[in-house]
DRENSE-777035 format. One record per residue (C-alpha): residue number from 1; x, z, y; chain. Coordinates in steps of 0.25 Angstrom, whole numbers, plus 5000, padded with zeros to 4 digits. Layout:
{num: NUM&X: X&Z: Z&Y: Y&chaine: A} .
...
END
This chain:
{num: 1&X: 5000&Z: 5000&Y: 5000&chaine: A} .
{num: 2&X: 5012&Z: 5004&Y: 5009&chaine: A} .
{num: 3&X: 5017&Z: 4990&Y: 5008&chaine: A} .
{num: 4&X: 5004&Z: 4983&Y: 5010&chaine: A} .
{num: 5&X: 5002&Z: 4991&Y: 5023&chaine: A} .
{num: 6&X: 5016&Z: 4988&Y: 5028&chaine: A} .
{num: 7&X: 5015&Z: 4973&Y: 5026&chaine: A} .
{num: 8&X: 5001&Z: 4972&Y: 5032&chaine: A} .
{num: 9&X: 5000&Z: 4963&Y: 5045&chaine: A} .
{num: 10&X: 4990&Z: 4962&Y: 5055&chaine: A} .
{num: 11&X: 4982&Z: 4949&Y: 5053&chaine: A} .
{num: 12&X: 4985&Z: 4940&Y: 5066&chaine: A} .
{num: 13&X: 4973&Z: 4933&Y: 5073&chaine: A} .
{num: 14&X: 4972&Z: 4918&Y: 5070&chaine: A} .
{num: 15&X: 4963&Z: 4914&Y: 5081&chaine: A} .
{num: 16&X: 4962&Z: 4917&Y: 5096&chaine: A} .
{num: 17&X: 4948&Z: 4923&Y: 5093&chaine: A} .
{num: 18&X: 4955&Z: 4933&Y: 5085&chaine: A} .
{num: 19&X: 4966&Z: 4936&Y: 5095&chaine: A} .
{num: 20&X: 4956&Z: 4938&Y: 5106&chaine: A} .
{num: 21&X: 4947&Z: 4950&Y: 5106&chaine: A} .
{num: 22&X: 4944&Z: 4951&Y: 5120&chaine: A} .
{num: 23&X: 4929&Z: 4948&Y: 5120&chaine: A} .
{num: 24&X: 4927&Z: 4955&Y: 5106&chaine: A} .
{num: 25&X: 4922&Z: 4967&Y: 5112&chaine: A} .
{num: 26&X: 4916&Z: 4961&Y: 5124&chaine: A} .
{num: 27&X: 4905&Z: 4967&Y: 5130&chaine: A} .
{num: 28&X: 4899&Z: 4965&Y: 5144&chaine: A} .
{num: 29&X: 4897&Z: 4979&Y: 5147&chaine: A} .
{num: 30&X: 4911&Z: 4982&Y: 5147&chaine: A} .
{num: 31&X: 4914&Z: 4971&Y: 5157&chaine: A} .
{num: 32&X: 4910&Z: 4977&Y: 5170&chaine: A} .
{num: 33&X: 4912&Z: 4969&Y: 5182&chaine: A} .
{num: 34&X: 4919&Z: 4981&Y: 5189&chaine: A} .
{num: 35&X: 4933&Z: 4984&Y: 5188&chaine: A} .
{num: 36&X: 4938&Z: 4991&Y: 5175&chaine: A} .
{num: 37&X: 4949&Z: 5001&Y: 5174&chaine: A} .
{num: 38&X: 4959&Z: 4990&Y: 5175&chaine: A} .
{num: 39&X: 4954&Z: 4986&Y: 5188&chaine: A} .
{num: 40&X: 4950&Z: 4972&Y: 5184&chaine: A} .
{num: 41&X: 4937&Z: 4967&Y: 5188&chaine: A} .
{num: 42&X: 4929&Z: 4953&Y: 5187&chaine: A} .
{num: 43&X: 4927&Z: 4951&Y: 5202&chaine: A} .
{num: 44&X: 4937&Z: 4946&Y: 5211&chaine: A} .
{num: 45&X: 4940&Z: 4954&Y: 5224&chaine: A} .
{num: 46&X: 4937&Z: 4947&Y: 5237&chaine: A} .
{num: 47&X: 4952&Z: 4942&Y: 5239&chaine: A} .
{num: 48&X: 4951&Z: 4936&Y: 5226&chaine: A} .
{num: 49&X: 4939&Z: 4929&Y: 5228&chaine: A} .
{num: 50&X: 4945&Z: 4923&Y: 5241&chaine: A} .
{num: 51&X: 4957&Z: 4919&Y: 5234&chaine: A} .
{num: 52&X: 4948&Z: 4913&Y: 5223&chaine: A} .
{num: 53&X: 4940&Z: 4906&Y: 5234&chaine: A} .
{num: 54&X: 4953&Z: 4900&Y: 5241&chaine: A} .
{num: 55&X: 4957&Z: 4894&Y: 5228&chaine: A} .
{num: 56&X: 4944&Z: 4888&Y: 5224&chaine: A} .
{num: 57&X: 4950&Z: 4874&Y: 5226&chaine: A} .
{num: 58&X: 4961&Z: 4877&Y: 5214&chaine: A} .
{num: 59&X: 4961&Z: 4866&Y: 5204&chaine: A} .
{num: 60&X: 4960&Z: 4877&Y: 5194&chaine: A} .
{num: 61&X: 4947&Z: 4881&Y: 5200&chaine: A} .
{num: 62&X: 4941&Z: 4867&Y: 5201&chaine: A} .
{num: 63&X: 4939&Z: 4864&Y: 5187&chaine: A} .
{num: 64&X: 4926&Z: 4860&Y: 5182&chaine: A} .
{num: 65&X: 4917&Z: 4870&Y: 5173&chaine: A} .
{num: 66&X: 4914&Z: 4858&Y: 5164&chaine: A} .
{num: 67&X: 4918&Z: 4858&Y: 5149&chaine: A} .
{num: 68&X: 4924&Z: 4844&Y: 5149&chaine: A} .
{num: 69&X: 4932&Z: 4846&Y: 5162&chaine: A} .
{num: 70&X: 4944&Z: 4851&Y: 5154&chaine: A} .
{num: 71&X: 4950&Z: 4852&Y: 5140&chaine: A} .
{num: 72&X: 4945&Z: 4863&Y: 5130&chaine: A} .
{num: 73&X: 4956&Z: 4873&Y: 5129&chaine: A} .
{num: 74&X: 4958&Z: 4884&Y: 5119&chaine: A} .
{num: 75&X: 4965&Z: 4897&Y: 5119&chaine: A} .
{num: 76&X: 4979&Z: 4899&Y: 5113&chaine: A} .
{num: 77&X: 4980&Z: 4906&Y: 5100&chaine: A} .
{num: 78&X: 4994&Z: 4910&Y: 5102&chaine: A} .
{num: 79&X: 4992&Z: 4917&Y: 5115&chaine: A} .
{num: 80&X: 4980&Z: 4925&Y: 5109&chaine: A} .
{num: 81&X: 4987&Z: 4928&Y: 5097&chaine: A} .
{num: 82&X: 5000&Z: 4933&Y: 5104&chaine: A} .
{num: 83&X: 4991&Z: 4942&Y: 5113&chaine: A} .
{num: 84&X: 4983&Z: 4947&Y: 5103&chaine: A} .
{num: 85&X: 4996&Z: 4952&Y: 5096&chaine: A} .
{num: 86&X: 5000&Z: 4959&Y: 5109&chaine: A} .
{num: 87&X: 4986&Z: 4965&Y: 5111&chaine: A} .
{num: 88&X: 4986&Z: 4971&Y: 5097&chaine: A} .
{num: 89&X: 5001&Z: 4976&Y: 5098&chaine: A} .
{num: 90&X: 5007&Z: 4965&Y: 5089&chaine: A} .
{num: 91&X: 5000&Z: 4970&Y: 5076&chaine: A} .
{num: 92&X: 5010&Z: 4963&Y: 5067&chaine: A} .
{num: 93&X: 5021&Z: 4969&Y: 5075&chaine: A} .
{num: 94&X: 5033&Z: 4974&Y: 5066&chaine: A} .
{num: 95&X: 5042&Z: 4985&Y: 5070&chaine: A} .
{num: 96&X: 5056&Z: 4980&Y: 5071&chaine: A} .
{num: 97&X: 5066&Z: 4986&Y: 5061&chaine: A} .
{num: 98&X: 5077&Z: 4986&Y: 5072&chaine: A} .
{num: 99&X: 5078&Z: 5001&Y: 5078&chaine: A} .
{num: 100&X: 5070&Z: 5001&Y: 5091&chaine: A} .
{num: 101&X: 5080&Z: 5000&Y: 5103&chaine: A} .
{num: 102&X: 5070&Z: 5001&Y: 5115&chaine: A} .
{num: 103&X: 5077&Z: 4990&Y: 5121&chaine: A} .
{num: 104&X: 5066&Z: 4987&Y: 5131&chaine: A} .
{num: 105&X: 5064&Z: 5001&Y: 5135&chaine: A} .
{num: 106&X: 5080&Z: 5002&Y: 5136&chaine: A} .
{num: 107&X: 5079&Z: 4989&Y: 5145&chaine: A} .
{num: 108&X: 5069&Z: 4996&Y: 5155&chaine: A} .
{num: 109&X: 5077&Z: 5009&Y: 5155&chaine: A} .
{num: 110&X: 5088&Z: 5000&Y: 5160&chaine: A} .
{num: 111&X: 5097&Z: 5003&Y: 5148&chaine: A} .
{num: 112&X: 5099&Z: 4989&Y: 5143&chaine: A} .
{num: 113&X: 5098&Z: 4976&Y: 5150&chaine: A} .
{num: 114&X: 5090&Z: 4965&Y: 5145&chaine: A} .
{num: 115&X: 5096&Z: 4954&Y: 5137&chaine: A} .
{num: 116&X: 5102&Z: 4944&Y: 5138&chaine: A} .
{num: 117&X: 5103&Z: 4945&Y: 5153&chaine: A} .
{num: 118&X: 5109&Z: 4959&Y: 5154&chaine: A} .
{num: 119&X: 5100&Z: 4964&Y: 5165&chaine: A} .
{num: 120&X: 5095&Z: 4977&Y: 5166&chaine: A} .
{num: 121&X: 5079&Z: 4981&Y: 5170&chaine: A} .
{num: 122&X: 5084&Z: 4988&Y: 5183&chaine: A} .
{num: 123&X: 5091&Z: 4975&Y: 5188&chaine: A} .
{num: 124&X: 5078&Z: 4967&Y: 5185&chaine: A} .
{num: 125&X: 5069&Z: 4976&Y: 5192&chaine: A} .
{num: 126&X: 5078&Z: 4978&Y: 5204&chaine: A} .
{num: 127&X: 5084&Z: 4964&Y: 5206&chaine: A} .
{num: 128&X: 5074&Z: 4954&Y: 5200&chaine: A} .
{num: 129&X: 5062&Z: 4957&Y: 5207&chaine: A} .
{num: 130&X: 5058&Z: 4945&Y: 5217&chaine: A} .
{num: 131&X: 5069&Z: 4937&Y: 5210&chaine: A} .
{num: 132&X: 5059&Z: 4927&Y: 5205&chaine: A} .
{num: 133&X: 5069&Z: 4917&Y: 5201&chaine: A} .
{num: 134&X: 5076&Z: 4926&Y: 5192&chaine: A} .
{num: 135&X: 5062&Z: 4932&Y: 5186&chaine: A} .
{num: 136&X: 5057&Z: 4917&Y: 5185&chaine: A} .
{num: 137&X: 5069&Z: 4912&Y: 5178&chaine: A} .
{num: 138&X: 5075&Z: 4923&Y: 5169&chaine: A} .
{num: 139&X: 5068&Z: 4924&Y: 5155&chaine: A} .
{num: 140&X: 5074&Z: 4936&Y: 5148&chaine: A} .
{num: 141&X: 5069&Z: 4947&Y: 5157&chaine: A} .
{num: 142&X: 5055&Z: 4946&Y: 5154&chaine: A} .
{num: 143&X: 5055&Z: 4950&Y: 5140&chaine: A} .
{num: 144&X: 5064&Z: 4963&Y: 5143&chaine: A} .
{num: 145&X: 5055&Z: 4967&Y: 5155&chaine: A} .
{num: 146&X: 5042&Z: 4965&Y: 5147&chaine: A} .
{num: 147&X: 5044&Z: 4968&Y: 5132&chaine: A} .
{num: 148&X: 5034&Z: 4965&Y: 5121&chaine: A} .
{num: 149&X: 5033&Z: 4968&Y: 5107&chaine: A} .
{num: 150&X: 5036&Z: 4953&Y: 5105&chaine: A} .
{num: 151&X: 5048&Z: 4944&Y: 5106&chaine: A} .
{num: 152&X: 5050&Z: 4937&Y: 5119&chaine: A} .
{num: 153&X: 5059&Z: 4924&Y: 5122&chaine: A} .
{num: 154&X: 5070&Z: 4934&Y: 5126&chaine: A} .
{num: 155&X: 5075&Z: 4938&Y: 5111&chaine: A} .
{num: 156&X: 5084&Z: 4949&Y: 5118&chaine: A} .
{num: 157&X: 5072&Z: 4956&Y: 5123&chaine: A} .
{num: 158&X: 5067&Z: 4967&Y: 5112&chaine: A} .
{num: 159&X: 5052&Z: 4968&Y: 5108&chaine: A} .
{num: 160&X: 5045&Z: 4981&Y: 5112&chaine: A} .
{num: 161&X: 5042&Z: 4991&Y: 5101&chaine: A} .
{num: 162&X: 5031&Z: 5001&Y: 5100&chaine: A} .
{num: 163&X: 5041&Z: 5013&Y: 5101&chaine: A} .
{num: 164&X: 5047&Z: 5007&Y: 5113&chaine: A} .
{num: 165&X: 5034&Z: 5004&Y: 5120&chaine: A} .
{num: 166&X: 5031&Z: 5019&Y: 5119&chaine: A} .
{num: 167&X: 5044&Z: 5024&Y: 5124&chaine: A} .
{num: 168&X: 5044&Z: 5013&Y: 5136&chaine: A} .
{num: 169&X: 5030&Z: 5019&Y: 5140&chaine: A} .
{num: 170&X: 5035&Z: 5032&Y: 5142&chaine: A} .
{num: 171&X: 5047&Z: 5029&Y: 5149&chaine: A} .
{num: 172&X: 5045&Z: 5029&Y: 5164&chaine: A} .
{num: 173&X: 5057&Z: 5022&Y: 5168&chaine: A} .
{num: 174&X: 5054&Z: 5010&Y: 5158&chaine: A} .
{num: 175&X: 5040&Z: 5009&Y: 5163&chaine: A} .
{num: 176&X: 5044&Z: 5009&Y: 5178&chaine: A} .
{num: 177&X: 5054&Z: 4998&Y: 5175&chaine: A} .
{num: 178&X: 5043&Z: 4990&Y: 5167&chaine: A} .
{num: 179&X: 5034&Z: 4990&Y: 5179&chaine: A} .
{num: 180&X: 5044&Z: 4987&Y: 5189&chaine: A} .
{num: 181&X: 5046&Z: 4975&Y: 5180&chaine: A} .
{num: 182&X: 5032&Z: 4972&Y: 5180&chaine: A} .
{num: 183&X: 5031&Z: 4972&Y: 5195&chaine: A} .
{num: 184&X: 5043&Z: 4963&Y: 5196&chaine: A} .
{num: 185&X: 5036&Z: 4952&Y: 5187&chaine: A} .
{num: 186&X: 5023&Z: 4953&Y: 5195&chaine: A} .
{num: 187&X: 5031&Z: 4952&Y: 5208&chaine: A} .
{num: 188&X: 5037&Z: 4939&Y: 5201&chaine: A} .
{num: 189&X: 5023&Z: 4934&Y: 5199&chaine: A} .
{num: 190&X: 5018&Z: 4937&Y: 5212&chaine: A} .
{num: 191&X: 5010&Z: 4949&Y: 5209&chaine: A} .
{num: 192&X: 5011&Z: 4964&Y: 5214&chaine: A} .
{num: 193&X: 5008&Z: 4976&Y: 5205&chaine: A} .
{num: 194&X: 4999&Z: 4985&Y: 5214&chaine: A} .
{num: 195&X: 4998&Z: 4999&Y: 5206&chaine: A} .
{num: 196&X: 5000&Z: 5007&Y: 5193&chaine: A} .
{num: 197&X: 4987&Z: 5001&Y: 5188&chaine: A} .
{num: 198&X: 4994&Z: 4987&Y: 5187&chaine: A} .
{num: 199&X: 4985&Z: 4980&Y: 5198&chaine: A} .
{num: 200&X: 4992&Z: 4968&Y: 5204&chaine: A} .
{num: 201&X: 4990&Z: 4958&Y: 5215&chaine: A} .
{num: 202&X: 4997&Z: 4947&Y: 5222&chaine: A} .
{num: 203&X: 5010&Z: 4950&Y: 5227&chaine: A} .
{num: 204&X: 5015&Z: 4945&Y: 5241&chaine: A} .
{num: 205&X: 5023&Z: 4934&Y: 5235&chaine: A} .
{num: 206&X: 5011&Z: 4930&Y: 5226&chaine: A} .
{num: 207&X: 5010&Z: 4915&Y: 5231&chaine: A} .
{num: 208&X: 5024&Z: 4911&Y: 5228&chaine: A} .
{num: 209&X: 5024&Z: 4918&Y: 5214&chaine: A} .
{num: 210&X: 5010&Z: 4914&Y: 5210&chaine: A} .
{num: 211&X: 5015&Z: 4899&Y: 5213&chaine: A} .
{num: 212&X: 5027&Z: 4901&Y: 5204&chaine: A} .
{num: 213&X: 5019&Z: 4908&Y: 5193&chaine: A} .
{num: 214&X: 5008&Z: 4898&Y: 5193&chaine: A} .
{num: 215&X: 5019&Z: 4888&Y: 5189&chaine: A} .
{num: 216&X: 5028&Z: 4897&Y: 5180&chaine: A} .
{num: 217&X: 5021&Z: 4897&Y: 5167&chaine: A} .
{num: 218&X: 5031&Z: 4905&Y: 5159&chaine: A} .
{num: 219&X: 5028&Z: 4917&Y: 5168&chaine: A} .
{num: 220&X: 5015&Z: 4918&Y: 5162&chaine: A} .
{num: 221&X: 5022&Z: 4921&Y: 5149&chaine: A} .
{num: 222&X: 5030&Z: 4932&Y: 5156&chaine: A} .
{num: 223&X: 5017&Z: 4938&Y: 5162&chaine: A} .
{num: 224&X: 5010&Z: 4938&Y: 5147&chaine: A} .
{num: 225&X: 5023&Z: 4946&Y: 5143&chaine: A} .
{num: 226&X: 5022&Z: 4955&Y: 5155&chaine: A} .
{num: 227&X: 5008&Z: 4958&Y: 5151&chaine: A} .
{num: 228&X: 5010&Z: 4961&Y: 5138&chaine: A} .
{num: 229&X: 5022&Z: 4970&Y: 5141&chaine: A} .
{num: 230&X: 5013&Z: 4979&Y: 5151&chaine: A} .
{num: 231&X: 5004&Z: 4982&Y: 5139&chaine: A} .
{num: 232&X: 5015&Z: 4985&Y: 5130&chaine: A} .
{num: 233&X: 5022&Z: 4995&Y: 5140&chaine: A} .
{num: 234&X: 5009&Z: 5002&Y: 5144&chaine: A} .
{num: 235&X: 5004&Z: 4993&Y: 5156&chaine: A} .
{num: 236&X: 4992&Z: 4987&Y: 5150&chaine: A} .
{num: 237&X: 4983&Z: 4990&Y: 5162&chaine: A} .
{num: 238&X: 4993&Z: 4981&Y: 5170&chaine: A} .
{num: 239&X: 4989&Z: 4968&Y: 5164&chaine: A} .
{num: 240&X: 4975&Z: 4966&Y: 5168&chaine: A} .
{num: 241&X: 4978&Z: 4967&Y: 5183&chaine: A} .
{num: 242&X: 4989&Z: 4957&Y: 5182&chaine: A} .
{num: 243&X: 4980&Z: 4947&Y: 5173&chaine: A} .
{num: 244&X: 4968&Z: 4948&Y: 5182&chaine: A} .
{num: 245&X: 4977&Z: 4945&Y: 5194&chaine: A} .
{num: 246&X: 4982&Z: 4932&Y: 5186&chaine: A} .
{num: 247&X: 4968&Z: 4928&Y: 5183&chaine: A} .
{num: 248&X: 4963&Z: 4929&Y: 5198&chaine: A} .
{num: 249&X: 4975&Z: 4921&Y: 5202&chaine: A} .
{num: 250&X: 4974&Z: 4910&Y: 5191&chaine: A} .
{num: 251&X: 4959&Z: 4909&Y: 5191&chaine: A} .
{num: 252&X: 4954&Z: 4913&Y: 5204&chaine: A} .
{num: 253&X: 4965&Z: 4911&Y: 5215&chaine: A} .
{num: 254&X: 4971&Z: 4899&Y: 5208&chaine: A} .
{num: 255&X: 4985&Z: 4905&Y: 5212&chaine: A} .
{num: 256&X: 4989&Z: 4904&Y: 5197&chaine: A} .
{num: 257&X: 4981&Z: 4893&Y: 5190&chaine: A} .
{num: 258&X: 4992&Z: 4891&Y: 5180&chaine: A} .
{num: 259&X: 4991&Z: 4905&Y: 5175&chaine: A} .
{num: 260&X: 4976&Z: 4904&Y: 5170&chaine: A} .
{num: 261&X: 4978&Z: 4901&Y: 5156&chaine: A} .
{num: 262&X: 4989&Z: 4911&Y: 5154&chaine: A} .
{num: 263&X: 4981&Z: 4922&Y: 5160&chaine: A} .
{num: 264&X: 4969&Z: 4920&Y: 5152&chaine: A} .
{num: 265&X: 4977&Z: 4916&Y: 5139&chaine: A} .
{num: 266&X: 4988&Z: 4927&Y: 5140&chaine: A} .
{num: 267&X: 4988&Z: 4937&Y: 5150&chaine: A} .
{num: 268&X: 4973&Z: 4941&Y: 5149&chaine: A} .
{num: 269&X: 4976&Z: 4943&Y: 5134&chaine: A} .
{num: 270&X: 4988&Z: 4953&Y: 5136&chaine: A} .
{num: 271&X: 4978&Z: 4963&Y: 5139&chaine: A} .
{num: 272&X: 4973&Z: 4973&Y: 5127&chaine: A} .
{num: 273&X: 4960&Z: 4978&Y: 5132&chaine: A} .
{num: 274&X: 4949&Z: 4967&Y: 5129&chaine: A} .
{num: 275&X: 4940&Z: 4972&Y: 5141&chaine: A} .
{num: 276&X: 4951&Z: 4970&Y: 5150&chaine: A} .
{num: 277&X: 4954&Z: 4955&Y: 5145&chaine: A} .
{num: 278&X: 4939&Z: 4953&Y: 5146&chaine: A} .
{num: 279&X: 4938&Z: 4957&Y: 5160&chaine: A} .
{num: 280&X: 4949&Z: 4948&Y: 5163&chaine: A} .
{num: 281&X: 4943&Z: 4936&Y: 5156&chaine: A} .
{num: 282&X: 4930&Z: 4939&Y: 5162&chaine: A} .
{num: 283&X: 4936&Z: 4937&Y: 5175&chaine: A} .
{num: 284&X: 4943&Z: 4925&Y: 5171&chaine: A} .
{num: 285&X: 4931&Z: 4918&Y: 5166&chaine: A} .
{num: 286&X: 4925&Z: 4919&Y: 5179&chaine: A} .
{num: 287&X: 4935&Z: 4912&Y: 5186&chaine: A} .
{num: 288&X: 4940&Z: 4902&Y: 5176&chaine: A} .
{num: 289&X: 4939&Z: 4887&Y: 5178&chaine: A} .
{num: 290&X: 4933&Z: 4879&Y: 5171&chaine: A} .
{num: 291&X: 4924&Z: 4890&Y: 5166&chaine: A} .
{num: 292&X: 4921&Z: 4884&Y: 5153&chaine: A} .
{num: 293&X: 4936&Z: 4883&Y: 5149&chaine: A} .
{num: 294&X: 4938&Z: 4899&Y: 5150&chaine: A} .
{num: 295&X: 4943&Z: 4902&Y: 5135&chaine: A} .
{num: 296&X: 4944&Z: 4918&Y: 5136&chaine: A} .
{num: 297&X: 4930&Z: 4922&Y: 5133&chaine: A} .
{num: 298&X: 4920&Z: 4929&Y: 5133&chaine: A} .
{num: 299&X: 4914&Z: 4922&Y: 5121&chaine: A} .
{num: 300&X: 4900&Z: 4918&Y: 5120&chaine: A} .
{num: 301&X: 4890&Z: 4929&Y: 5116&chaine: A} .
{num: 302&X: 4885&Z: 4928&Y: 5102&chaine: A} .
{num: 303&X: 4873&Z: 4920&Y: 5101&chaine: A} .
{num: 304&X: 4876&Z: 4913&Y: 5114&chaine: A} .
{num: 305&X: 4876&Z: 4898&Y: 5115&chaine: A} .
{num: 306&X: 4890&Z: 4891&Y: 5112&chaine: A} .
{num: 307&X: 4899&Z: 4888&Y: 5124&chaine: A} .
{num: 308&X: 4909&Z: 4878&Y: 5126&chaine: A} .
{num: 309&X: 4921&Z: 4880&Y: 5116&chaine: A} .
{num: 310&X: 4934&Z: 4886&Y: 5120&chaine: A} .
{num: 311&X: 4943&Z: 4881&Y: 5110&chaine: A} .
{num: 312&X: 4949&Z: 4890&Y: 5098&chaine: A} .
{num: 313&X: 4948&Z: 4903&Y: 5106&chaine: A} .
{num: 314&X: 4933&Z: 4905&Y: 5103&chaine: A} .
{num: 315&X: 4930&Z: 4909&Y: 5116&chaine: A} .
{num: 316&X: 4920&Z: 4900&Y: 5123&chaine: A} .
{num: 317&X: 4915&Z: 4897&Y: 5137&chaine: A} .
{num: 318&X: 4901&Z: 4900&Y: 5142&chaine: A} .
{num: 319&X: 4891&Z: 4891&Y: 5136&chaine: A} .
{num: 320&X: 4890&Z: 4877&Y: 5144&chaine: A} .
{num: 321&X: 4878&Z: 4871&Y: 5151&chaine: A} .
{num: 322&X: 4869&Z: 4860&Y: 5143&chaine: A} .
{num: 323&X: 4877&Z: 4850&Y: 5152&chaine: A} .
{num: 324&X: 4890&Z: 4854&Y: 5148&chaine: A} .
{num: 325&X: 4887&Z: 4856&Y: 5133&chaine: A} .
{num: 326&X: 4883&Z: 4841&Y: 5134&chaine: A} .
{num: 327&X: 4896&Z: 4837&Y: 5140&chaine: A} .
{num: 328&X: 4904&Z: 4845&Y: 5130&chaine: A} .
{num: 329&X: 4896&Z: 4839&Y: 5118&chaine: A} .
{num: 330&X: 4898&Z: 4824&Y: 5124&chaine: A} .
{num: 331&X: 4914&Z: 4828&Y: 5125&chaine: A} .
{num: 332&X: 4915&Z: 4834&Y: 5111&chaine: A} .
{num: 333&X: 4925&Z: 4829&Y: 5102&chaine: A} .
{num: 334&X: 4936&Z: 4827&Y: 5113&chaine: A} .
{num: 335&X: 4946&Z: 4834&Y: 5105&chaine: A} .
{num: 336&X: 4957&Z: 4829&Y: 5113&chaine: A} .
{num: 337&X: 4952&Z: 4839&Y: 5124&chaine: A} .
{num: 338&X: 4955&Z: 4851&Y: 5118&chaine: A} .
{num: 339&X: 4969&Z: 4857&Y: 5121&chaine: A} .
{num: 340&X: 4976&Z: 4870&Y: 5118&chaine: A} .
{num: 341&X: 4979&Z: 4877&Y: 5131&chaine: A} .
{num: 342&X: 4990&Z: 4888&Y: 5130&chaine: A} .
{num: 343&X: 5001&Z: 4891&Y: 5141&chaine: A} .
{num: 344&X: 5009&Z: 4899&Y: 5130&chaine: A} .
{num: 345&X: 5012&Z: 4897&Y: 5115&chaine: A} .
{num: 346&X: 5014&Z: 4907&Y: 5105&chaine: A} .
{num: 347&X: 5029&Z: 4909&Y: 5106&chaine: A} .
{num: 348&X: 5028&Z: 4909&Y: 5122&chaine: A} .
{num: 349&X: 5018&Z: 4920&Y: 5121&chaine: A} .
{num: 350&X: 5029&Z: 4930&Y: 5117&chaine: A} .
{num: 351&X: 5036&Z: 4927&Y: 5129&chaine: A} .
{num: 352&X: 5024&Z: 4931&Y: 5138&chaine: A} .
{num: 353&X: 5026&Z: 4939&Y: 5145&chaine: A} .
{num: 354&X: 5030&Z: 4972&Y: 5242&chaine: A} .
{num: 355&X: 5020&Z: 4981&Y: 5240&chaine: A} .
{num: 356&X: 5022&Z: 4992&Y: 5229&chaine: A} .
{num: 357&X: 5013&Z: 4999&Y: 5218&chaine: A} .
{num: 358&X: 5004&Z: 5010&Y: 5223&chaine: A} .
{num: 359&X: 5006&Z: 5025&Y: 5218&chaine: A} .
{num: 360&X: 5020&Z: 5025&Y: 5211&chaine: A} .
{num: 361&X: 5034&Z: 5031&Y: 5214&chaine: A} .
{num: 362&X: 5046&Z: 5023&Y: 5218&chaine: A} .
{num: 363&X: 5052&Z: 5013&Y: 5208&chaine: A} .
{num: 364&X: 5066&Z: 5015&Y: 5213&chaine: A} .
{num: 365&X: 5076&Z: 5005&Y: 5215&chaine: A} .
{num: 366&X: 5068&Z: 4993&Y: 5211&chaine: A} .
{num: 367&X: 5064&Z: 4983&Y: 5221&chaine: A} .
{num: 368&X: 5052&Z: 4980&Y: 5213&chaine: A} .
{num: 369&X: 5041&Z: 4980&Y: 5224&chaine: A} .
{num: 370&X: 5034&Z: 4993&Y: 5217&chaine: A} .
{num: 371&X: 5034&Z: 5008&Y: 5221&chaine: A} .
{num: 372&X: 5035&Z: 5014&Y: 5208&chaine: A} .
{num: 373&X: 5033&Z: 5013&Y: 5191&chaine: A} .
{num: 374&X: 5019&Z: 5011&Y: 5187&chaine: A} .
{num: 375&X: 5019&Z: 5022&Y: 5177&chaine: A} .
{num: 376&X: 5005&Z: 5018&Y: 5170&chaine: A} .
{num: 377&X: 5002&Z: 5026&Y: 5158&chaine: A} .
{num: 378&X: 4999&Z: 5018&Y: 5146&chaine: A} .
{num: 379&X: 4988&Z: 5024&Y: 5140&chaine: A} .
{num: 380&X: 4987&Z: 5023&Y: 5125&chaine: A} .
{num: 381&X: 4974&Z: 5015&Y: 5122&chaine: A} .
{num: 382&X: 4968&Z: 5014&Y: 5108&chaine: A} .
{num: 383&X: 4971&Z: 5001&Y: 5101&chaine: A} .
{num: 384&X: 4956&Z: 4998&Y: 5099&chaine: A} .
{num: 385&X: 4956&Z: 4995&Y: 5114&chaine: A} .
{num: 386&X: 4965&Z: 4983&Y: 5113&chaine: A} .
{num: 387&X: 4962&Z: 4970&Y: 5106&chaine: A} .
END
C-alpha cells in the first residue's frame, strides 16, 4: 500500500474546461455591484469614464458586434493548464533530493549574487530603478527577483520550495526587498504602488512607459511571472488591483490594446480566488469589443438557448439575435475562419512572469520611490477557497 500511495500522481486536466473552475461555483448573489474587500468594483470611476470616452475612437473599440466580422477564436489549453497547476500549488510537484540551500532567500538577504551576472540585490534596487534600458534588455534578473516553484529560462536561477517560502514569509528584510523590487518593476511599466493593500495607479511617466509596454510583448511574460511570485510569497491580494488596472487601460482607455489577450488569458487566471476572477471577468465582459467574441465566460444558464460557440473553451457568448443566427448559419462551414489565438506557448508560460506609499516606515538607502516596506501579513486560507 505504501508503494501505491507513494507512486500516485494527480491526473492533470486535458481540456480548458477542466482547467478553469472560475464559473463552477457561480452565483449572482455573490457578485454585488459594490466594492468587495479587495477594492474591486464593476463600475468605472468618473475619471475612468472620461478617459474611456476620450478614446472612443480607438480602432480596438470600433469593431462591430456582428459574429461574422472576425475569425472565431479559442482559448489556449497550454495557458489554462499552466495556470491551473500554479493555482493548485503544482499538484505533481516532486520535492528535490538536493539539500535545500534557500538560494532565493539568501539572494534577498544580500548574501549571494544572482547568477550568471554576479549582481547583488542591493545594487539592483539602489541603481537599476529608472534605468529602463537595463531593465528591458537584461533577461537574467527577473527569475531571481520573482522566484517560482517552476523553472524559468535562466537555468542558473533556483526554484522555490515550500520550506523556503515559509522562511521567506517570516523574514522582514527579504519581504522589504521583495516589495521594493515589485515597486521598481511597476515603475518600469508606468504604474505606481499606492498603499499596503496593493492598490495601484498610473505613474507620472505612464504615457511614455505604456507606449513602450504596448509594443514590448515579452514584458507580458514577465508580468505573469511577477503575479505568480506575488501569490507564492504571501501577496495574493496585490494581484487583483494590478490586473484591474490593466483591464481598464487595455479595454476602456485604449492605452494598452495589445495587452488585452494576455490580461484575459493569463493575468486574470493567476488569481486563486474564483470569486475575484469572476468580478474581473464580469467587468471585462462589459467593455470587451466585439462583445460576441468574449471567450472567458460566464457560460449560459442551464436550459437556456445556445449561443455562438467560443471554440474549444466551452464558454459561450450570449445568445445571438435571430438575424445574427441566420447569418451564422449561412456562413457555417467556413473552416478556414477558425484560428487558434495565444500570445504565449507552453514553454514561454514558464518564463512568465515620485510619490510614496502611505503609512509605512522609511526603506532606508533605496531610491525606489516608496517610503517603506509593505509588511502585509499573508493569512493562511483553506485550500478549498482556491480553484
